[in-house]
N, C-alpha and C positions, 0 to 999 in steps of 0.2 A: 279726169277728175272723179268719175264714178268709182273707178277701181282704187284710187287713192283714199277716197272716203270709206270704202269697204275695208281697206287695209288698216286705216287708222281706228275704225270702230272695233275691228278684231284685236288690235293691240291695246285698246283702252283699258281693259280690266287688269293689266299687269301692274302690281303694286309699286314696283320700282321704276315704272315708265318704260320707254323703248328708245332705241338708238336709230340712227339713220340706216345702219346695216340691217336691223330688224325689219324696218319698213321695206327695204329693198327685197329681203327674203320673202316677206309676206306678199308683196306685190307679185313676185315671180310665181308664188304658189297660186294666187288668185287668178292671174292672167294666163298661166300655163304657157304653152309653146307659142301662142299667138303674139305675145309681146316679146320683141327681140331685145336681148341684152339690156334688161333693166338693172342698172348698176347703182352703186351708192351715190354716184354723182347726180343721176337723175332723181333719185330719192331725195337727196338734199334739196334740190330745186323745188320738187313738189312739196316737200315739208315746209320750205320757206314760204311758199304760196299759202299753205294752210295756216301757218303761224301768222302771216300778215292779216288774215281774216279773223284772228283772235280765237281760233278753234283749238289750237295746241299751244302749250307754253313750255318753256325750257325750265328744267328743274335746277334751281340754283345756278352755279357756274359749271355744272357738269355737261356732258354731251348727251344727256338723256332728256327725253321729252315726255310730257303727259297731256292728255286731252283735258280741256276744261269741261265742267259739267254742262255749260251752255253749248260747248262745241260738240259734245256727244249727241245732244238733242238735235242740233241743227244738221249735223251730218246724217244722223238716223232719219230725220224728217226728209232730207234731200233724197236719200236713197229710197225710202218708201214711196215718196211722191213720184220719183222718176219711174221706178219699176212697176208700181201698182196703180198709178193714176194717169200720168202723162203718156207713158208708152202705150197702154191700151186705148186711150182716147185718140192718140195719133194714128194708131192702127185702124181705128174705125173711121177716121176722117179721110184717109187716103182711098181714092177710088180704084177699084180693081179693074184691071184690063180684061177684055174678053167678054164672053157671054155670061149672063147671070145664070145661076144654077136652076135646074128644072124644078127641084123641090127645095123649099126653104124651111129649115127647122123652126119650130114655133118660138124658140128663144131668140133666134136671129130676126124673126119677124117682129117680135116685141121690141128688140133693140132698134130696128129701123123705124118703127113707129115712134119710139121715144125720141130718137134724133130729130125726126120731122116736127114733132110737137115742141121740143125745146127750141128748135130754130124759129118756129112760128111765135113762140112766147117771147123770145129774145127781141123780136121786132117791136114789141109793145113796152119794153122796159124804159123807164124814164131816164133822161140824160142827167148829168151831174147838176147842171143849172136848174133843171126842172125840180130836182130833189131839194136843192138849196132854197128855191123860191117857195116850195110847199112847206118846208120847215120854218122859214121866216114867217109865212102866213099863219102857221099854227101857233108859233111862239108870240108874235107881236099882234096878231089880229089884223083885221082888214084896215083899221084906221092907221096904225103905225107901220104898215107893211113896208113902204118905201124907205122910211127912216131906218128901220131895223135892218133892211137889206143893205143899205148904204154903210151902216156901222159894221155889219158882218164882213162886207167886202173890204173895208179899210183895215180890219185887224188880221 
């Protein structure tokens, strides 16, 4: 899906839209030799999945497609989140095998300290029910707390 998102974003600026074969060609360029035989059939399947999510639409009754404005935003956000947020975070979560290094760079030490502090802070975060109760107490006051809480649970 990541490579399909990148290919659709790359084809988005074309004023006349793009075809399934354009998507297949762009996917072959992006993936290179690691992707075996990405043909129009696979591109049509991937495009149908992206269309089903409402990120790409068909232009009239032609065989051309264009991305929706909302679709470009979502695909771009997905790509950026995956490559620049989730992937680095996951790399930091995975424990390395073997001995720790003899010298730790100051940036790595700051990162380790930050991870420990965020983990410790996360243990003190309130639960959803605690937040709901606190909000009901603020809105309704102590006298009508139970009544307000019951009304908010019913709706």
